[in-house]
C-alpha positions in Angstrom: 98.7 120.3 108.8 100.5 116.9 108.4 103.0 117.0 106.0 104.8 114.2 103.9 108.2 114.8 102.7 109.1 112.7 99.7 112.7 112.3 99.6 112.7 110.5 96.2 115.8 109.5 94.0 115.5 111.7 90.7 117.8 111.1 87.8 118.6 113.9 86.0 117.1 114.1 82.3 114.7 111.2 83.1 111.4 113.2 83.4 109.3 110.5 82.5 110.6 108.5 85.2 111.0 111.3 87.6 107.1 111.9 87.0 106.3 108.2 87.7 108.5 108.4 91.1 106.6 111.6 92.0 103.0 110.3 91.8 103.9 107.5 93.3 105.4 108.9 96.4 102.3 111.5 96.3 99.7 108.5 96.3 101.9 107.1 99.6 101.5 110.4 101.3 97.9 110.9 100.8 97.3 107.2 102.0 99.1 108.2 104.9 96.9 111.0 105.5 98.9 113.9 104.9 97.3 117.2 103.6 100.6 118.6 101.7 103.2 116.2 100.1 106.5 118.1 99.4 109.3 117.1 96.7 112.8 118.3 96.4 114.0 121.2 94.4 113.9 120.4 90.7 112.4 116.7 91.1 110.8 116.9 87.8 114.1 117.3 85.8 116.6 115.8 88.3 119.3 117.8 89.9 121.4 119.5 88.4 120.1 119.5 84.8 122.8 121.7 83.5 123.1 122.1 79.8 119.6 120.0 79.1 118.4 123.5 80.1 119.4 124.4 76.5 117.3 122.4 74.9 113.6 123.6 74.4 112.2 120.3 74.1 113.4 119.3 77.5 111.9 122.5 79.2 108.7 121.7 77.3 108.7 118.2 78.2 109.2 119.2 81.9 106.0 121.5 81.8 104.1 118.7 79.9 104.8 116.4 83.0 104.0 119.2 85.5 100.4 119.7 83.6 99.9 115.8 84.2 100.7 115.7 87.8 98.4 118.9 88.4 95.7 116.6 86.7 96.4 113.8 89.1 96.4 115.9 92.4 93.3 115.9 94.5 92.5 118.0 97.9 95.5 116.8 99.0 98.6 119.4 97.6 101.7 118.9 96.1 104.5 121.0 96.2 107.2 120.1 93.7 110.2 121.5 91.8 110.4 122.2 88.1 112.2 124.5 85.4 109.9 127.6 84.6 109.8 129.8 81.7 110.5 133.4 82.6 108.7 135.7 80.0 109.3 138.8 82.6 112.2 141.1 81.8 114.9 141.7 83.1 116.2 138.2 84.0 116.8 134.9 82.6 115.1 132.9 80.1 114.2 130.2 82.9 113.5 129.9 86.5 113.9 127.2 89.3 110.7 127.0 90.4 107.9 125.1 92.8 104.3 124.7 91.9 101.8 123.9 94.6 99.3 121.5 92.7 95.9 120.6 94.3 92.6 119.4 92.5 
């Protein structure tokens, strides 16, 4: 399996900018022949998001961006870090998550 490690410079709180960086690096990885493009922990939100996690609109924006990225992927997978919601209890309300996106 051919992997592309996308070491991008994310900006904490800049979900739109991080989304654009992720998509650009994904396309570069696809062009290079990767079968899976991997991104850092919390790539969508930037690391560490700290008190931004207290804003529901920030979490919503991160999940919306994740959906847009999913719509942009093809047969080549993308593994990207984001902030997820935890509907199960016990546990915290949010999760440090990774999504495997393809097709």
